[in-house]
N, C-alpha and C positions, 0 to 999 in steps of 0.2 A: 358621163366617162370619157365617149366619143370625142367631144370635143378637146380634150387634154390627151389624146392618144399618141400624140407626135411630139410633144412635148416632154411626155414621159418615156420613150422612147429617146428622145434627144438625149434628156437631163441623165439616164440608167449607159446609154454609150458613154460618154463623158467623163461618168463616174468609172466604168470599167476600164476607161483607155486611163484616166489616171493612177487605176493601180496596178496597169501591166505597161509601167514606162518603158518608154522604147521599142515597143513594138508597132505603133503607129497600124493599128487594126482596127479598133473599133471607132476611130475617132473619121472615119468615112462614111461609119452608118449614122449619126450625129448631123456628117452633110445632108444625108437623103433625107434623115426625119425632118431637119430645118427646112428643107424646100417641102416636102408633104404641107408642112405644117402652114407653109405661106400657101400653097395650092388650096388645103382647106378653108381658109381665109378667105380666098378668095371664090369660094362655092363650088371647088372642083368635086364631083361625085369620087366615093371612097374608090373606085376601083383605077381610077386615073391617080389617085394619093398615092396609090402604091406602086402603080407604073412609075411613077415622078420620083418617090421615095426609090424604086430600085434602079431606075438610071443614073440618076444622080449619085450614088453610091458608087457604083459601077465605074462610070465617068469618072471619079474622084479616086478610085480606088487604081485604075488601072493607065490612068494619067497625072494625076500629080502628085500620089504615091512616090512613082521613080524619081521626080523632081523635088519632093523633100528628103526622100532618102539620101539624096546627094547632097544638100546643103546642109542637114543634120547630121549624117554620118560621122562629120569631123575631118581632125586630118589622122591620114593611114599610116601609122609608123611602121614602118619595114624592118623585120628581124633579119637576124646573120643568116638566119635558115634559108632565106633567098639565093645564096650563093651555094645551095647544093643542088640549083638548076643547071642543066649542065653538065654535072657530074657524070664520068662514065666511070663503072665496075663489072667486074663478073659474076654473077648468079653463084654462089657458093652450094646450092643444092636446085632439086626442079621446082619451077614457082606455077604451082596448080590453080590455076583460075576457082576450085571448091573448097580450098583449106587456106587456110590465114599463112602468110608467109611474111618473117622475119628473119634479117640480117643486120651484123654490123656494116654500117657505111663510113667511113673515117673513123671517129670515135664515139660515135650514136648508135643506137642499134633502132632500126624503122623497119618501122610493118613496110610492105611493099607491092603494088599491084602492077598489073601491066596495061599501058593505056587503055586499048581495047579490052580489058577483062580476058587476055587469052592466057593461055599456059605458055611456059619456057622451061626451057629446059636446062640443067646446070651448064656452067659454065659459060652461058650466052653475055656476049658482050652488050649492056645496055645503057642507057642514057636518058637521066630523071628531065622529063620536061616539063613537072608541076610539083606543088607540095598540096595535097589535102589533107588540111588538118595536121595526122600526124603519120599519114601516110605517103611515101613517094613514089610518083606514077611514073613508070619507066617506058621505054619503050626499045625494040630489039635494033642495035645498029650494026649486028651481026650480018 
């Protein structure tokens, strides 16, 4: 059984990756398992096989993954919401960092947070610096 452990890990990692398409999480374990299996074929002790598995997995995760993300991500389509960045408006109520704040900006109701997660007072002039999901991230310009 021990002769096949790395092949089993390799196959399981590939199968799980295929079931979670687009996440690129388990494929790195398959690289590590392949390296450990090769080490096993060359007669490395099991401790060194585990070290080899760990190193190859971590190296591929931290160095190869960003490259693959860049190329597999595809073309990023910007939306018209990007036009909100730079928009200035006054807060209609106090923006408290401990509560959910929403306000109409233009014709759309937005959730709003301060860039440093600070509280802001009513009538503070703010500017949109970014969009995080459905939240406008603003900074005070008063």
